Each structure stands twice: as C-alpha cells, then as structure tokens.
C-alpha positions in Angstrom: 5.1 -6.1 -40.9 6.3 -3.1 -39.0 4.6 -3.1 -35.6 4.4 -0.4 -33.0 4.2 -2.1 -29.6 2.9 0.1 -26.8 3.3 -0.7 -23.1 3.0 1.3 -19.9 5.2 -0.2 -17.1 3.7 -0.1 -13.6 5.8 0.8 -10.5 6.1 -2.9 -9.7 7.1 -5.3 -12.5 4.6 -7.9 -13.4 3.6 -10.6 -15.9 2.3 -8.2 -18.5 5.9 -6.8 -18.9 7.2 -10.3 -19.5 4.5 -11.1 -22.1 5.1 -7.9 -24.0 8.8 -8.5 -24.2 8.3 -12.1 -25.2 5.9 -11.2 -28.0 8.2 -8.5 -29.3 11.1 -11.0 -29.4 9.0 -13.7 -31.1 7.9 -11.2 -33.8 11.5 -10.1 -34.4 12.7 -13.6 -34.6 10.2 -14.2 -37.4 11.4 -11.2 -39.4 9.1 -8.5 -38.4 10.2 -5.0 -37.3 9.0 -4.1 -33.8 9.2 -0.5 -32.6 8.7 -0.7 -28.8 7.3 2.4 -27.2 7.6 2.0 -23.4 6.6 4.5 -20.8 7.5 4.0 -17.1 5.5 5.1 -14.1 8.6 5.1 -11.9 10.3 7.6 -14.2 7.5 9.8 -15.4 5.6 10.1 -12.1 8.5 11.1 -9.9 7.5 14.7 -9.4 4.5 15.8 -7.3 3.3 17.9 -10.2 3.2 14.9 -12.6 1.2 13.0 -10.0 -1.1 15.9 -9.5 -1.9 16.1 -13.2 -2.7 12.4 -13.5 -6.3 12.5 -12.2 -7.2 15.0 -14.9 -5.6 13.0 -17.8 -6.0 9.3 -17.0 -9.3 9.1 -19.0 -7.9 11.0 -22.1 -4.6 12.7 -22.8 -4.3 15.2 -25.7 -0.5 15.0 -25.3 -0.5 11.2 -25.8 -2.8 11.6 -28.8 -0.3 14.0 -30.4 2.7 11.9 -29.4 1.1 8.8 -30.9 0.2 10.6 -34.2 3.8 11.7 -34.6 5.2 8.3 -33.8 2.8 6.6 -36.3 3.5 9.2 -39.0 7.2 8.9 -38.6 7.4 5.1 -38.3 4.9 4.2 -41.1 3.8 1.3 -39.0 1.5 -1.4 -40.4 -0.1 -2.2 -37.0 -0.2 -0.8 -33.4 -0.4 -3.4 -30.6 -1.1 -2.1 -27.1 -0.5 -4.2 -24.0 -1.2 -1.5 -21.4 -2.2 2.1 -21.8 -2.8 2.8 -18.1 -2.2 5.4 -16.8 0.2 7.4 -19.0 -0.8 6.6 -22.6 -4.6 6.7 -22.1 -7.1 5.4 -24.7 -6.4 8.5 -26.8 -3.8 6.5 -28.6 -6.5 4.5 -30.3 -7.9 7.7 -31.8 -4.5 8.5 -33.1 -4.2 5.1 -34.8 -7.7 5.6 -36.5 -6.7 9.1 -37.7 -3.5 7.7 -39.2 -5.2 4.8 -40.8 -3.3 2.2 -38.7 -5.0 -1.0 -37.5 -4.8 -1.4 -33.7 -5.0 -4.3 -31.4 -5.1 -4.4 -27.6 -4.3 -7.4 -25.4 -6.5 -7.3 -22.3 -4.3 -8.8 -19.6 -6.8 -7.9 -16.8 -10.3 -6.4 -16.3 -9.2 -2.8 -16.1 -11.8 -1.6 -18.7 -14.7 -2.8 -16.6 -13.4 -2.8 -12.9 -11.3 -0.1 -11.1 -8.7 -2.6 -9.7 -8.6 -4.8 -12.8 -9.1 -8.0 -10.8 -12.9 -8.3 -10.1 -11.9 -9.1 -6.5 -12.3 -7.0 -3.3 -12.0 -7.8 0.4 -11.6 -11.6 -0.1 -14.5 -12.0 -2.5 -15.3 -11.9 -6.2 -16.5 -8.4 -7.0 -18.7 -8.0 -10.2 -20.5 -4.8 -9.2 -19.1 -2.8 -12.1 -19.6 -5.6 -14.7 -23.3 -5.0 -15.0 -23.4 -1.7 -13.1 -21.5 1.5 -12.7 -17.8 1.5 -11.7 -18.7 4.3 -9.3 -20.2 1.7 -7.0 -16.7 0.5 -6.2 -15.4 3.9 -5.1 -16.6 4.0 -1.5 -14.6 0.8 -0.8 -11.4 2.1 -2.3 -10.9 -1.1 -4.3 -7.9 0.4 -6.2 -4.8 0.5 -4.0 -7.0 1.1 -0.9 -7.7 4.7 -2.0 -11.1 6.2 -2.6 -9.5 9.0 -4.6 -7.5 6.7 -6.9 -10.4 4.4 -7.3 -12.5 7.4 -8.3 -10.0 8.3 -11.0 -10.1 4.9 -12.6 -13.9 4.7 -12.2 -14.1 8.0 -14.1 -12.0 6.5 -16.9 -14.2 3.5 -17.2 -17.5 5.4 -17.1 -16.2 8.1 -19.5 -15.5 5.6 -22.2 -18.7 3.7 -21.6 -20.6 6.9 -22.1 -18.6 7.9 -25.1 -19.0 4.4 -26.6 -15.2 4.4 -27.2 -14.9 0.6 -27.3 -17.6 0.3 -29.9 -15.2 2.0 -32.3 -11.6 1.3 -31.3 -9.3 -0.6 -31.3 -9.7 -2.7 -34.4 -9.5 -5.9 -32.3 -9.2 -6.9 -28.6 -7.2 -10.0 -27.6 -8.4 -11.8 -24.5 -6.3 -14.6 -22.9 -9.1 -17.0 -22.3 -12.7 -17.6 -23.4 -13.8 -16.9 -19.8 -12.3 -13.4 -19.9 -13.9 -12.8 -23.3 -17.3 -13.6 -21.9 -16.8 -11.6 -18.7 -15.6 -8.5 -20.6 -18.5 -8.8 -23.0 -20.8 -8.8 -20.0 -19.1 -5.5 -19.0 -19.9 -3.9 -22.3 -17.0 -4.7 -24.6 -17.9 -5.8 -28.2 -17.9 -9.6 -28.3 -17.6 -9.6 -32.1 -14.2 -7.8 -31.9 -12.7 -9.9 -29.2 -10.5 -12.9 -30.1 -8.8 -15.4 -27.8 -5.0 -15.9 -27.8 -3.3 -17.3 -24.7 0.2 -16.5 -23.6 3.2 -18.9 -24.3 6.5 -20.0 -23.0 9.6 -21.5 -24.5 9.6 -25.3 -24.6 12.0 -26.5 -21.8 12.3 -29.7 -23.7 11.0 -33.3 -23.5 13.6 -34.4 -21.0 11.7 -32.9 -18.1 8.5 -34.6 -19.0 10.3 -37.9 -19.7 11.4 -38.2 -16.1 7.8 -38.3 -15.1 6.8 -41.3 -17.1 9.5 -43.8 -16.4 8.8 -47.2 -15.0 6.7 -47.2 -11.8 9.7 -48.1 -9.7 11.6 -44.9 -10.8 8.9 -42.4 -11.6 8.9 -39.1 -9.7 5.1 -39.1 -9.7 5.4 -41.5 -6.7 7.0 -38.7 -4.7 3.9 -37.5 -2.9 5.2 -33.9 -3.3 2.8 -31.1 -4.0 3.9 -27.6 -5.1 2.6 -24.0 -5.0 4.4 -21.4 -7.0 3.3 -17.7 -6.9 2.8 -14.5 -5.0 2.0 -15.2 -1.3 -1.1 -13.0 -1.1 -4.7 -13.3 -0.1 -6.2 -13.7 -3.5 -3.9 -16.7 -4.3 -5.5 -18.8 -1.7 -2.3 -19.8 0.1 -4.1 -19.6 3.4 -6.8 -22.0 2.2 -4.0 -24.4 1.1 -2.2 -24.4 4.5 -5.5 -24.7 6.4 -6.6 -27.7 4.3 -3.2 -29.3 4.8 -3.4 -29.0 8.6 -7.1 -29.5 9.2 -7.5 -32.5 6.9 -4.3 -34.1 8.2 -2.7 -34.4 4.7 0.5 -36.4 5.1 2.0 -35.5 1.7 4.7 -32.8 1.4 3.6 -29.3 0.5 6.4 -27.0 -0.9 5.6 -23.3 -1.2 7.7 -21.2 -3.6 7.4 -17.4 -3.8 7.2 -14.3 -1.7 4.6 -11.7 -0.9 2.9 -9.6 1.7 1.2 -12.6 3.5 4.3 -14.8 3.7 5.4 -14.0 7.2 1.9 -14.4 8.7 1.1 -17.6 6.7 4.5 -19.1 7.5 3.8 -18.7 11.2 0.5 -20.7 10.7 2.5 -23.7 9.5 5.1 -23.6 12.3 5.6 -27.0 13.7 4.1 -28.7 10.6 7.0 -30.9 9.3 5.5 -31.6 5.9 5.0 -27.9 4.8 8.2 -26.4 3.5 8.8 -22.8 2.5 11.2 -22.4 -0.4 11.3 -18.7 -0.8 11.8 -17.0 -4.2 13.2 -19.3 -6.9 14.6 -18.6 -10.3 13.0 -20.0 -13.4 15.3 -23.1 -13.7 14.7 -23.9 -10.0 10.9 -23.6 -10.5 11.1 -26.0 -13.4 13.1 -28.5 -11.5 10.5 -28.3 -8.6 7.7 -28.8 -11.1 9.4 -31.7 -12.7 9.7 -33.5 -9.4 6.3 -32.6 -8.1 3.3 -34.9 -8.2 1.2 -31.9 -9.0 1.0 -28.1 -8.9 -1.6 -26.7 -6.6 -3.2 -23.3 -7.4 -6.2 -22.6 -5.0 -6.9 -19.1 -6.2 -9.8 -17.2 -4.8 -10.1 -14.8 -7.8 -10.4 -14.9 -11.6 -6.8 -15.3 -12.5 -5.9 -13.4 -15.7 -3.7 -16.1 -17.2 -1.6 -18.0 -14.6 1.7 -18.7 -16.4 2.7 -21.1 -13.6 0.1 -23.5 -15.1 1.6 -23.3 -18.5 5.1 -23.8 -17.1 3.9 -26.8 -15.2 2.3 -28.3 -18.2 5.5 -27.7 -20.3 7.3 -30.2 -18.0 4.4 -32.6 -17.8 3.2 -31.6 -14.3 -0.6 -31.7 -13.8 -2.4 -29.3 -11.5 -5.1 -29.0 -8.9 -6.9 -25.7 -9.2 -10.1 -23.9 -8.1 -12.7 -24.4 -10.7 -13.3 -20.7 -11.4 -12.0 -18.2 -14.1 -9.2 -19.0 -16.4 -7.7 -21.8 -14.4 -10.8 -23.9 -14.8 -10.4 -23.4 -18.6 -6.7 -24.2 -18.7 -6.9 -27.3 -16.5 -9.4 -29.8 -17.8 -11.0 -31.6 -14.9 -9.9 -35.3 -14.7 -7.7 -35.0 -17.9 -4.7 -33.0 -16.8 -5.7 -32.2 -13.2 -8.6 -31.6 -10.8 -10.9 -28.8 -10.1 -11.9 -28.0 -6.5 -14.3 -25.4 -4.9 -12.6 -22.4 -3.4 -12.2 -22.8 0.3 -13.3 -26.5 0.3 -10.7 -28.1 2.6 -12.2 -31.6 2.2 -12.4 -31.3 -1.6 -8.8 -30.2 -1.8 -7.6 -33.0 0.4 -9.6 -35.6 -1.7 -7.8 -34.4 -4.9 -4.4 -34.5 -3.2 -4.9 -38.0 -1.9 -6.2 -39.3 -5.2 -3.1 -38.0 -6.9 -0.8 -39.3 -4.2 -2.4 -42.8 -4.3 -3.3 -43.4 -8.0 0.0 -43.5 -9.8 -1.5 -44.5 -13.2 -3.9 -41.5 -13.0 -1.0 -39.1 -12.4 1.0 -40.6 -15.2 -2.0 -40.1 -17.5 -2.5 -36.6 -16.3 1.3 -35.9 -16.8 1.2 -37.1 -20.4 -2.0 -35.0 -21.1 -0.5 -31.9 -19.6 2.6 -32.1 -21.8 0.4 -32.7 -24.9 -1.8 -29.7 -24.1 1.3 -27.5 -23.7 2.6 -28.6 -27.1 -0.8 -28.1 -28.8 -1.7 -24.7 -27.3 1.2 -22.9 -25.6 4.4 -23.1 -27.6 5.9 -20.0 -29.4 5.2 -21.6 -32.8 1.5 -22.0 -32.1 1.3 -18.5 -30.6 3.1 -16.9 -33.6 0.5 -18.5 -36.0 -2.3 -17.2 -33.9 -0.7 -13.7 -33.8 -0.4 -13.5 -37.5 -4.0 -14.6 -38.0 -5.1 -11.9 -35.5 -3.0 -9.2 -37.2 -4.6 -10.0 -40.5 -8.1 -9.9 -38.9 -7.2 -6.5 -37.4 -6.3 -5.1 -40.8 -9.5 -6.3 -42.3 -11.6 -5.1 -39.4 -10.0 -1.7 -39.5 -11.0 -1.3 -43.2 -14.6 -2.1 -42.2 -14.6 0.2 -39.2 -13.0 3.1 -41.1 -15.4 2.5 -44.0 -18.3 2.8 -41.6 -17.0 6.1 -40.3 -16.4 4.9 -36.8 
C-alpha cells in the first residue's frame, strides 16, 4: 500500500510523535510506501499574524482542504492515516480524502475530540463535563493551557463538528488505544461502530532482561525491594501521592523516581531527609530498561485517564510487573493480581499494602514477572501490531466503500 501519514507536531515533543514515527518505520520495513506529511507548530506559528489567524481556522481550514486534495491527487495514495490534525491541518483533511476517494483512518491518542484539553482532567480531578454535555462548559475554567480564550477556540472546534455531524461521516475508521478510550469517546458522541482498538508497541528488548528476574531465589532481582516510577513529574501523574504514601505509611523499601517536570523541585523537597527515596533525573531508554529490569515493580499512581502509558509496556517487555491506579487505560493494561496490582487513587494505605505484598511475596512477584513478559509478547510487539494495522487498513477500505456508497 501507499500510505499518506499526517501528523501535526506540538511545540513540545510528546509520545504521539514517537508513535507516528514508529508506525511509519514499521510499515516501510514491511514493504509499504509511506509519505509523511508533517506540520510543525514551532515553525508555522512563529509570526504574530499566523497566531492571530489560528482562532478562525482551527475548526476548519479551506487551505488545508486544498493542500490535502493536491497531496492525495499527486501521490495516488491508497490510504490516509492521521495521528494529529490539531491545530494546523484541521478536520477539513478528511473531507479532502472523501472527495478524492481515499479511505482515511485517525488514531485517537487523546480525548481532544470531546474535551478541550484532551485529558478529561482539570484542577486535580477527572473532568467529564464535556463528555455528556457541551465543551463550552469548560471555557470559564480555562482548561486548555490555563487560557479562557484558547479553551474557547478548542471548544468551538468540538461543538462545531458535533453540530455538523462530522464524525458520523468521516474518517472511515477511528483507532483507539484501549477499550476504555473507545467507550469514553463513544459516550462523547463518536460512532462506536467505526472505532477499533489497536494499542501501541515497542521493539522487543530481548528475553535476557526478563531472564534475570526469574533465576533461583538466591539470585533473583525480585528480592531487591526496589520500586520504580518513570515519567513526567507533574500533578496528574500522582507523584505527590506516591511520596506521601511512602512517608506516611512508613514504607521501608526503596523508591526510585526517574524523570523531570514542573513539579520536580517542589516534590523533591518533600522527600528531603528520606533516605529510601532516590531521585534519578532524566534517563535514556537503555538506562530506563536497566532500572526496570532490576526493580521489583513499576509504580504508576496516575490521577487521570492515561492515554496509553508506554512505560507500562516497556516494563512488561523486560518482565517487570506494575502497581497502578485502577482507572482508565492503566487498569486495562495491568490485570489485577496477574501482572500487577490496582490501587485506588490517593489511597496511601492501599498503595502501601500492594508494595509490601510485592516486597514480601517473592513467588508472587516471580509469577507476575512471567505474566508481564507473556502479555508483552502476546499484545505489544511490532509483529502483533503490524498484523492489527493491516486488518484495520483493510477494514477502512471496506468501510469507505460503504460510506461513499451511502453518500456520506
């Protein structure tokens, strides 16, 4: 197939960028042609004039429509796959694909189509006001980048396409990363019958990492009593809950925190004088894998509905189980008492209980480790993902024929 991949880069790089690049590489390695059409906010929104125009074009851009038509006409693509259209491409590109008779797929990496900040999280709490109601309800709180004006621009985009019924007609298919996301987006008005689930993937680091976790009891690293957090040090990640639980519950096991973010300095000061909490800073990928391979478990106490936390898949790939809050996608990826534990957000005692069980029950951790590695190999390898991708692309072709035949 010849595929046009479309992606809008934000000012700050994120996981969506990595996934788009990984998928393009995987397709090319399997003999497909991938034409990557990338637009970059940092480059295209430099001038005040460009930023001034944005509020009037975020919901629909005639220029993007014409550019997409030209690109599709010239490239003779078999499929258009969109990872992010916000804010430069706009949903107009899907109209272009329909006009040119090209099936289209969009991966929903977040909740942008039903909530202005894309996270369903505001001021320390889950925020579903715009799921069953209007996105305009979020505007007074400035949920997008702390700005009432910018939130209004995104709310307008959401409500414009709800009113127009855009998502009832295009794209041919949506991809969600988890069943939870599919259900939540359907609650927000997206068509459940055109959403399919395909998780992200990572390259297999190899069995050697996992083997070190299941040696004889006298040698196994699962006896280390070392617990690991990897991620952005920010409010929604629940790092403060993690530190508070470690201190208030008198947890003696070592907690290692890898990452950086806006809350790091403040939270690091909370743990001053606590000898078993160690801040590792930002680590490269190999260093993260080594930490995961040597940890009893990864701990991810998120307060929000994570989109698809790649740290969980990375941990599973080296046989490291996880303790997570039992909400959103993390509750779907981590199966309670099979490859980790679920805890309630903000429950210090519950988190301490899970940590102590893992620290004290070596056979349980060994079983969780084996299950984690097995789940990775079954669900999250490039090979598995490629098969799913091909099935979805074929479904998109068939769905486009139906939608076009119905005149949508």
